[in-house]
DSSP file (Angstrom, degrees, kcal/mol; ACC not computed):
  #  RESIDUE AA STRUCTURE BP1 BP2  ACC     N-H-->O    O-->H-N    N-H-->O    O-->H-N    TCO  KAPPA ALPHA  PHI   PSI    X-CA   Y-CA   Z-CA
    1    1 A X              0   0    0      0, 0.0    79,-2.9     0, 0.0     2,-0.4   0.000 360.0 360.0 360.0 144.7  121.4   83.9   54.2
    2    2 A X  E     -AB  79 113A   0    111,-0.7   111,-3.2    77,-0.2     2,-0.4  -0.800 360.0-174.2-100.7 140.8  119.7   87.1   54.7
    3    3 A X  E     -AB  78 112A   0     75,-2.2    75,-3.0    -2,-0.4     2,-0.5  -0.996  15.7-146.1-132.9 139.0  116.1   87.4   55.9
    4    4 A X  E     -AB  77 111A   0    107,-3.4   107,-2.8    -2,-0.4     2,-0.5  -0.916  14.2-159.7-103.0 123.9  113.9   90.5   56.2
    5    5 A X  E     -AB  76 110A   0     71,-3.2    71,-1.9    -2,-0.5     2,-0.4  -0.910   6.3-167.7-105.4 129.4  111.3   90.3   59.0
    6    6 A X  E     -AB  75 109A   0    103,-2.9   103,-2.2    -2,-0.5     2,-0.5  -0.948   4.6-159.3-116.7 136.5  108.3   92.7   58.8
    7    7 A X  E     -AB  74 108A   0     67,-2.2    66,-2.5    -2,-0.4    67,-1.3  -0.968   8.0-170.3-117.6 127.0  106.0   93.3   61.8
    8    8 A X  E     -AB  72 107A   0     99,-3.5    99,-2.7    -2,-0.5     2,-0.5  -0.957  15.9-139.4-118.6 132.9  102.5   94.6   61.1
    9    9 A X  E     +AB  71 106A   0     62,-2.0    62,-1.2    -2,-0.4    97,-0.3  -0.759  20.5 175.7 -86.7 131.9  100.1   95.9   63.8
   10   10 A X  E    S+     0   0A   0     95,-2.7     2,-0.3    -2,-0.5    96,-0.2   0.568  76.8  21.9-106.4 -16.8   96.5   94.8   63.3
   11   11 A X  E     + B   0 105A   0     94,-2.1    94,-2.2    59,-0.0     2,-0.5  -0.871  62.5 176.1-153.8 116.6   95.3   96.3   66.6
   12   12 A X        +     0   0    0     -2,-0.3    92,-0.1    92,-0.2     3,-0.1  -0.988   5.3 170.8-122.0 124.0   97.0   99.1   68.6
   13   13 A X        +     0   0    0     -2,-0.5     2,-0.3    89,-0.3    -1,-0.1   0.567  67.1   2.6-107.8 -12.7   95.2  100.4   71.7
   14   14 A X  S    S-     0   0    0     88,-0.1    -1,-0.2    87,-0.0     3,-0.1  -0.971  88.8 -73.6-161.5 167.1   97.8  102.6   73.2
   15   15 A X        -     0   0    0     -2,-0.3     2,-0.1     1,-0.1    -2,-0.1  -0.336  69.1 -82.4 -64.2 156.4  101.3  103.9   72.6
   16   16 A X        -     0   0    0      1,-0.1    -1,-0.1    85,-0.1    85,-0.1  -0.400  50.6-117.2 -62.7 133.8  104.1  101.3   73.2
   17   17 A X    >>  -     0   0    0     83,-0.2     4,-1.5     1,-0.1     3,-0.9  -0.383  18.0-118.2 -70.8 149.9  104.9  101.0   76.9
   18   18 A X  H 3> S+     0   0    0      1,-0.2     4,-2.2     2,-0.2     5,-0.2   0.854 112.9  60.9 -56.7 -36.4  108.5  101.9   78.0
   19   19 A X  H 3> S+     0   0    0      1,-0.2     4,-2.1     2,-0.2    -1,-0.2   0.857 102.5  52.3 -60.8 -34.6  109.1   98.4   79.3
   20   20 A X  H <> S+     0   0    0     -3,-0.9     4,-2.7    80,-0.3    -1,-0.2   0.927 107.8  50.4 -66.1 -44.6  108.5   97.0   75.7
   21   21 A X  H  X S+     0   0    0     -4,-1.5     4,-2.1     1,-0.2    -2,-0.2   0.897 111.0  49.2 -63.1 -39.2  111.0   99.4   74.3
   22   22 A X  H  X S+     0   0    0     -4,-2.2     4,-2.1     2,-0.2    -1,-0.2   0.920 111.9  48.5 -63.6 -43.5  113.6   98.4   76.9
   23   23 A X  H  X S+     0   0    0     -4,-2.1     4,-2.5     1,-0.2    -2,-0.2   0.879 110.1  52.2 -65.1 -37.8  113.0   94.7   76.1
   24   24 A X  H  X S+     0   0    0     -4,-2.7     4,-2.6     2,-0.2    -1,-0.2   0.905 108.2  51.3 -64.6 -41.0  113.3   95.3   72.4
   25   25 A X  H  X S+     0   0    0     -4,-2.1     4,-2.3     2,-0.2    -2,-0.2   0.913 110.6  48.9 -61.9 -42.1  116.6   97.1   72.9
   26   26 A X  H  X S+     0   0    0     -4,-2.1     4,-2.3     2,-0.2    -2,-0.2   0.927 111.6  48.2 -63.3 -45.4  117.9   94.1   74.9
   27   27 A X  H  X S+     0   0    0     -4,-2.5     4,-2.7     1,-0.2     5,-0.2   0.906 111.0  51.8 -62.5 -40.8  116.8   91.6   72.3
   28   28 A X  H  X S+     0   0    0     -4,-2.6     4,-2.3     1,-0.2    -1,-0.2   0.897 109.1  49.6 -62.3 -40.8  118.4   93.7   69.6
   29   29 A X  H  X S+     0   0    0     -4,-2.3     4,-2.6     2,-0.2    -1,-0.2   0.900 111.9  49.1 -63.8 -40.0  121.7   93.8   71.6
   30   30 A X  H  X S+     0   0    0     -4,-2.3     4,-1.8     2,-0.2    -2,-0.2   0.923 112.4  46.7 -65.0 -44.5  121.5   90.0   72.0
   31   31 A X  H  <>S+     0   0    0     -4,-2.7     5,-2.2     2,-0.2     6,-1.4   0.871 113.3  49.4 -67.4 -36.0  120.8   89.4   68.2
   32   32 A X  H ><5S+     0   0    0     -4,-2.3     3,-1.5     4,-0.2    -2,-0.2   0.929 109.8  50.7 -66.9 -44.9  123.6   91.8   67.3
   33   33 A X  H 3<5S+     0   0    0     -4,-2.6    -2,-0.2     1,-0.3    -1,-0.2   0.832 107.6  54.5 -61.6 -32.0  126.1   90.0   69.7
   34   34 A X  T 3<5S-     0   0    0     -4,-1.8    -1,-0.3    -5,-0.2    -2,-0.2   0.551 115.3-118.9 -77.8  -7.3  125.1   86.7   68.1
   35   35 A X  T < 5S+     0   0    0     -3,-1.5    -3,-0.2    -4,-0.3    -2,-0.1   0.615  88.0 105.9  80.9  11.9  125.9   88.1   64.7
   36   36 A X      < +     0   0    0     -5,-2.2    43,-3.0    -6,-0.2     2,-0.6   0.817  56.8  74.4 -94.1 -33.9  122.4   87.7   63.4
   37   37 A X  E     +C   78   0A   0     -6,-1.4    41,-0.2    41,-0.2    -2,-0.1  -0.721  43.1 165.7 -93.0 122.5  121.0   91.2   63.4
   38   38 A X  E     -     0   0A   0     39,-3.5     2,-0.3    -2,-0.6    40,-0.2   0.776  66.3 -13.4 -99.1 -35.6  122.2   93.5   60.6
   39   39 A X  E     -C   77   0A   0     38,-1.3    38,-3.1     2,-0.0    -1,-0.4  -0.982  53.6-173.3-165.2 151.9  119.7   96.4   60.8
   40   40 A X  E     +C   76   0A   0     -2,-0.3     2,-0.3    36,-0.2    36,-0.2  -0.948  11.4 164.1-142.7 165.2  116.3   97.4   62.3
   41   41 A X  E     -C   75   0A   0     34,-1.8    34,-2.3    -2,-0.3     2,-0.3  -0.942  33.2-116.8-174.4 158.0  114.0  100.3   62.0
   42   42 A X  E     -C   74   0A   0     -2,-0.3     2,-0.4    32,-0.2    32,-0.3  -0.792  32.7-138.1 -98.3 147.6  110.5  101.6   62.6
   43   43 A X        -     0   0    0     30,-2.1     3,-0.1    -2,-0.3     2,-0.1  -0.864  10.3-124.0-112.6 141.3  108.4  102.6   59.7
   44   44 A X        -     0   0    0     -2,-0.4    28,-0.1     1,-0.1     5,-0.0  -0.345  47.4 -79.5 -72.3 159.6  106.2  105.7   59.3
   45   45 A X    >   -     0   0    0      1,-0.1     3,-2.3    26,-0.1    -1,-0.1  -0.177  43.3-107.5 -57.8 155.5  102.5  105.1   58.4
   46   46 A X  G >  S+     0   0    0      1,-0.3     3,-2.1     2,-0.2    18,-0.3   0.703 112.8  78.9 -60.9 -18.9  101.7  104.5   54.8
   47   47 A X  G 3  S+     0   0    0      1,-0.3    -1,-0.3    17,-0.2    17,-0.1   0.755  95.6  47.8 -59.9 -22.3  100.2  108.0   54.5
   48   48 A X  G <  S+     0   0    0     -3,-2.3    -1,-0.3    15,-0.1    -2,-0.2   0.367 107.6  74.0 -97.5   3.7  103.8  109.1   54.3
   49   49 A X    <   -     0   0    0     -3,-2.1    15,-2.8    -4,-0.1     2,-0.3  -0.363  64.7-139.8-109.0-173.4  104.8  106.6   51.6
   50   50 A X  E     -D   63   0B   0     13,-0.3     2,-0.4    -2,-0.1    13,-0.2  -0.978   5.9-146.2-145.5 153.8  104.2  105.9   47.9
   51   51 A X  E     -D   62   0B   0     11,-2.8    11,-3.0    -2,-0.3     2,-0.3  -0.988  12.1-156.2-125.9 132.8  103.6  102.8   45.9
   52   52 A X  E     -D   61   0B   0     -2,-0.4     2,-0.3     9,-0.2     9,-0.2  -0.840  12.3-179.6-109.9 147.0  104.9  102.2   42.3
   53   53 A X  E     -D   60   0B   0      7,-2.3     7,-3.0    -2,-0.3     2,-0.5  -0.998  19.8-154.1-146.2 140.1  103.4   99.9   39.7
   54   54 A X  E     +D   59   0B   0     -2,-0.3     2,-0.3     5,-0.2     5,-0.2  -0.977  30.4 157.8-111.9 122.9  104.1   99.0   36.2
   55   55 A X  E >   -D   58   0B   0      3,-2.5     3,-2.1    -2,-0.5    -2,-0.1  -0.987  64.3  -3.3-147.8 134.7  101.1   97.9   34.3
   56   56 A X  T 3  S-     0   0    0     -2,-0.3     3,-0.1     1,-0.3    -1,-0.1   0.838 130.4 -55.7  51.6  37.1  100.4   97.7   30.5
   57   57 A X  T 3  S+     0   0    0      1,-0.2     2,-0.4     0, 0.0    -1,-0.3   0.515 115.1 112.5  80.0   4.6  103.8   99.3   29.9
   58   58 A X  E <   -D   55   0B   0     -3,-2.1    -3,-2.5     2,-0.0     2,-0.5  -0.900  57.4-143.1-115.5 141.4  103.1  102.4   32.1
   59   59 A X  E     -D   54   0B   0     -2,-0.4     2,-0.3    -5,-0.2    -5,-0.2  -0.869  23.5-176.6 -98.3 129.6  104.7  103.3   35.4
   60   60 A X  E     -D   53   0B   0     -7,-3.0    -7,-2.3    -2,-0.5     2,-0.4  -0.944  14.5-154.9-126.8 151.3  102.5  104.9   38.0
   61   61 A X  E     -D   52   0B   0     -2,-0.3     2,-0.5    -9,-0.2    -9,-0.2  -0.992   8.9-170.0-125.4 128.2  103.1  106.3   41.4
   62   62 A X  E     -D   51   0B   0    -11,-3.0   -11,-2.8    -2,-0.4     2,-0.2  -0.977  16.0-138.4-120.8 125.6  100.4  106.5   44.1
   63   63 A X  E     -D   50   0B   0     -2,-0.5   -13,-0.3   -13,-0.2   -16,-0.1  -0.530  39.7 -84.7 -77.4 149.2  100.9  108.4   47.3
   64   64 A X  S    S+     0   0    0    -15,-2.8   -17,-0.2   -18,-0.3     2,-0.2  -0.177  82.6  94.3 -72.6 174.6   99.7  106.8   50.5
   65   65 A X        -     0   0    0      3,-0.1     2,-0.2    -3,-0.1   -18,-0.1   0.483  65.3-154.8 -78.3 157.8   97.7  106.1   52.6
   66   66 A X        -     0   0    0      2,-0.3   -20,-0.1    -2,-0.2   -19,-0.1  -0.579  27.2-109.9 -98.7 161.3   96.8  102.8   51.0
   67   67 A X  S    S+     0   0    0     -2,-0.2     2,-0.2     2,-0.0    -1,-0.1   0.796  92.5  98.7 -61.4 -28.6   93.5  100.9   51.3
   68   68 A X        -     0   0    0      1,-0.2    -2,-0.3     2,-0.0   -22,-0.1  -0.439  61.0-161.3 -62.0 125.2   95.3   98.3   53.4
   69   69 A X        +     0   0    0     -2,-0.2     2,-0.3    -4,-0.1    -1,-0.2   0.701  63.8  91.5 -85.6 -19.3   94.5   99.1   57.1
   70   70 A X        -     0   0    0    -62,-0.1     2,-0.5   -59,-0.0   -60,-0.2  -0.600  67.8-150.1 -76.8 134.0   97.4   97.1   58.6
   71   71 A X  E     -A    9   0A   0    -62,-1.2   -62,-2.0    -2,-0.3     2,-0.6  -0.886  12.1-131.5-107.3 133.5  100.5   99.2   59.0
   72   72 A X  E     +A    8   0A   0     -2,-0.5   -64,-0.3   -64,-0.2     3,-0.1  -0.737  30.0 177.5 -76.4 121.0  104.0   97.8   58.8
   73   73 A X  E     +     0   0A   0    -66,-2.5   -30,-2.1    -2,-0.6     2,-0.3   0.683  54.0   2.3-105.1 -20.5  105.5   99.3   61.9
   74   74 A X  E     -AC   7  42A   0    -67,-1.3   -67,-2.2   -32,-0.3     2,-0.3  -0.993  53.1-158.8-159.3 164.8  109.0   97.8   62.0
   75   75 A X  E     -AC   6  41A   0    -34,-2.3   -34,-1.8    -2,-0.3     2,-0.3  -0.958   1.7-162.8-141.8 161.4  111.5   95.7   60.2
   76   76 A X  E     -AC   5  40A   0    -71,-1.9   -71,-3.2    -2,-0.3     2,-0.6  -0.987  10.7-148.6-143.6 140.3  114.7   93.7   61.0
   77   77 A X  E     -AC   4  39A   0    -38,-3.1   -39,-3.5    -2,-0.3   -38,-1.3  -0.954  21.6-169.2-112.1 120.9  117.3   92.4   58.6
   78   78 A X  E     -AC   3  37A   0    -75,-3.0   -75,-2.2    -2,-0.6     2,-0.6  -0.830  21.6-155.6-112.8 146.7  119.0   89.2   59.8
   79   79 A X  E     +A    2   0A   0    -43,-3.0     2,-0.3    -2,-0.3   -77,-0.2  -0.958  41.4 148.2-115.1 107.0  122.0   87.3   58.6
   80   80 A X        -     0   0    0    -79,-2.9     3,-0.1    -2,-0.6   -45,-0.0  -0.816  57.7-115.2-136.8 171.2  121.5   83.7   59.7
   81   81 A X  S    S+     0   0    0     -2,-0.3     2,-0.3     1,-0.2   -79,-0.1   0.770  94.2   7.4 -80.7 -27.4  122.2   80.1   58.6
   82   82 A X  S >> S-     0   0    0    -81,-0.1     4,-1.2     1,-0.1     3,-1.1  -0.982  74.1-106.2-153.8 160.0  118.6   79.1   58.1
   83   83 A X  H 3> S+     0   0    0     -2,-0.3     4,-2.6     1,-0.3     5,-0.2   0.842 113.7  66.7 -56.0 -35.4  115.1   80.5   57.9
   84   84 A X  H 3> S+     0   0    0      1,-0.2     4,-2.2     2,-0.2    -1,-0.3   0.855  98.2  52.1 -59.2 -35.0  114.3   78.8   61.3
   85   85 A X  H <> S+     0   0    0     -3,-1.1     4,-2.4     2,-0.2    -1,-0.2   0.916 110.0  47.8 -67.6 -42.1  116.8   81.2   63.0
   86   86 A X  H  X S+     0   0    0     -4,-1.2     4,-2.3     1,-0.2    -2,-0.2   0.896 112.0  50.5 -64.4 -39.3  115.1   84.3   61.5
   87   87 A X  H  X S+     0   0    0     -4,-2.6     4,-2.7     2,-0.2    -1,-0.2   0.898 109.4  51.7 -64.3 -39.9  111.7   82.9   62.5
   88   88 A X  H  X S+     0   0    0     -4,-2.2     4,-2.2    -5,-0.2    -2,-0.2   0.932 111.3  45.4 -63.3 -46.8  113.0   82.4   66.1
   89   89 A X  H  X S+     0   0    0     -4,-2.4     4,-2.0     1,-0.2    -2,-0.2   0.913 115.8  47.2 -63.2 -41.8  114.3   86.0   66.4
   90   90 A X  H  X S+     0   0    0     -4,-2.3     4,-2.5     2,-0.2    -2,-0.2   0.891 110.3  52.3 -67.8 -39.3  111.1   87.3   64.9
   91   91 A X  H  X S+     0   0    0     -4,-2.7     4,-2.5     1,-0.2    -1,-0.2   0.901 108.6  50.6 -63.0 -40.4  109.0   85.2   67.2
   92   92 A X  H  X S+     0   0    0     -4,-2.2     4,-1.8     2,-0.2    -1,-0.2   0.908 109.8  51.1 -63.6 -40.1  110.9   86.4   70.2
   93   93 A X  H  X S+     0   0    0     -4,-2.0     4,-1.4     1,-0.2    -2,-0.2   0.925 112.9  44.9 -61.1 -45.4  110.3   90.0   69.1
   94   94 A X  H  X S+     0   0    0     -4,-2.5     4,-2.4     1,-0.2    -1,-0.2   0.849 107.0  59.4 -69.4 -33.2  106.6   89.4   68.7
   95   95 A X  H  X S+     0   0    0     -4,-2.5     4,-2.8     1,-0.2    -1,-0.2   0.892 102.0  54.6 -61.1 -38.9  106.5   87.6   72.0
   96   96 A X  H  X S+     0   0    0     -4,-1.8     4,-2.6     1,-0.2     5,-0.3   0.915 108.0  49.3 -60.4 -42.4  107.7   90.8   73.7
   97   97 A X  H  X S+     0   0    0     -4,-1.4     4,-1.8     1,-0.2     7,-0.3   0.926 112.6  47.5 -61.6 -44.0  104.8   92.7   72.1
   98   98 A X  H  < S+     0   0    0     -4,-2.4    -2,-0.2     1,-0.2    -1,-0.2   0.912 118.5  40.1 -63.2 -42.1  102.4   90.1   73.3
   99   99 A X  H  < S+     0   0    0     -4,-2.8    -2,-0.2    -5,-0.2    -1,-0.2   0.816 126.5  30.0 -78.3 -31.2  103.8   90.0   76.8
  100  100 A X  H  < S+     0   0    0     -4,-2.6     2,-0.5    -5,-0.2   -80,-0.3   0.498 108.8  62.6-114.6  -4.8  104.4   93.7   77.4
  101  101 A X  S >< S-     0   0    0     -4,-1.8     3,-2.0    -5,-0.3    -1,-0.2  -0.834  77.7-142.1-126.7  93.7  101.8   95.6   75.3
  102  102 A X  T 3  S+     0   0    0     -2,-0.5   -89,-0.3     1,-0.3     3,-0.1  -0.273  83.2   8.2 -58.6 130.8   98.3   94.9   76.5
  103  103 A X  T 3  S+     0   0    0      1,-0.3    -1,-0.3    -5,-0.2     2,-0.2   0.310  91.0 140.3  84.3  -8.8   95.8   94.6   73.7
  104  104 A X    <   +     0   0    0     -3,-2.0     2,-0.4    -7,-0.3    -1,-0.3  -0.462  25.4 179.0 -70.8 137.0   98.4   94.7   70.9
  105  105 A X  E     +B   11   0A   0    -94,-2.2   -95,-2.7    -2,-0.2   -94,-2.1  -0.993  14.1 131.6-134.9 144.8   97.8   92.4   68.0
  106  106 A X  E     -B    9   0A   0     -2,-0.4     2,-0.3   -97,-0.3   -97,-0.2  -0.964  38.8-116.1-170.6-175.3   99.8   92.0   64.9
  107  107 A X  E     -B    8   0A   0    -99,-2.7   -99,-3.5    -2,-0.3     2,-0.3  -0.984  15.5-147.9-142.0 151.4  101.5   89.7   62.5
  108  108 A X  E     -B    7   0A   0     -2,-0.3     2,-0.4  -101,-0.2  -101,-0.2  -0.841   6.4-163.9-118.5 156.8  105.1   89.0   61.4
  109  109 A X  E     -B    6   0A   0   -103,-2.2  -103,-2.9    -2,-0.3     2,-0.5  -0.997   4.9-158.5-141.7 135.2  106.5   87.9   58.1
  110  110 A X  E     -B    5   0A   0     -2,-0.4     2,-0.4  -105,-0.2  -105,-0.2  -0.971  15.7-179.6-117.3 122.1  109.9   86.5   57.3
  111  111 A X  E     -B    4   0A   0   -107,-2.8  -107,-3.4    -2,-0.5     2,-0.2  -0.971  26.8-122.1-125.6 134.7  111.2   86.8   53.7
  112  112 A X  E     -B    3   0A   0     -2,-0.4     2,-0.6  -109,-0.2  -109,-0.3  -0.532  20.7-142.6 -73.3 138.6  114.5   85.6   52.3
  113  113 A X  E     -B    2   0A   0   -111,-3.2  -111,-0.7    -2,-0.2     2,-0.2  -0.912  15.8-138.4-102.2 117.9  116.6   88.3   50.7
  114  114 A X        -     0   0    0     -2,-0.6     2,-0.2  -113,-0.1  -111,-0.0  -0.483  20.6-167.3 -73.9 145.8  118.4   87.0   47.6
  115  115 A X    >   -     0   0    0     -2,-0.2     3,-1.9  -113,-0.0     4,-0.4  -0.689  42.8 -85.5-121.4 178.7  122.0   88.1   47.1
  116  116 A X  G >  S+     0   0    0      1,-0.3     3,-1.6    -2,-0.2     4,-0.3   0.818 123.4  66.1 -56.2 -31.1  124.4   87.9   44.1
  117  117 A X  G >  S+     0   0    0      1,-0.3     3,-0.6     2,-0.2    -1,-0.3   0.766  93.3  60.9 -63.3 -24.0  125.3   84.3   45.2
  118  118 A X  G <  S+     0   0    0     -3,-1.9    -1,-0.3     1,-0.2    -2,-0.2   0.649 109.5  41.0 -77.4 -13.7  121.8   83.2   44.4
  119  119 A X  G <  S+     0   0    0     -3,-1.6    -1,-0.2    -4,-0.4    -2,-0.2   0.269  84.3 125.6-116.4   9.6  122.2   84.2   40.7
  120  120 A X  S <  S-     0   0    0     -3,-0.6     3,-0.1    -4,-0.3    -3,-0.0  -0.397  71.7 -97.0 -68.6 144.9  125.7   83.0   40.2
  121  121 A X        -     0   0    0      1,-0.1     2,-0.3    -2,-0.1    -1,-0.1  -0.325  40.6-111.0 -60.8 143.8  126.2   80.6   37.2
  122  122 A X              0   0    0      1,-0.1    -1,-0.1    -3,-0.1    -3,-0.0  -0.597 360.0 360.0 -75.7 134.2  126.2   76.9   38.2
  123  123 A X              0   0    0     -2,-0.3    -1,-0.1    -3,-0.1    -2,-0.1   0.433 360.0 360.0-101.5 360.0  129.6   75.3   37.8
């Protein structure tokens, strides 16, 4: 099963310290070697994004920044056997932030990604 992990910063007091980036690289190598990590990336602020909405039959596009003050700063895509594994990898990622980035606060979210197998007819 695939899971998308999103990390949002709620409080950033300084740029990420080099030790954090090194620890993140190590964790990524470990997750890749375990066959769990498919992709990762950092995300630009919402000011560089856009949001689309369909309402009352009309499609609208709104450029950022959005009213939401929390910024999604990174994502990871995992291929794991169960949600608990994705939660474990994401928790380890957030633990690195807690341990190595003084004053940093944020939240993570793990969402299952449906694939074609989830919509296959039942036999």
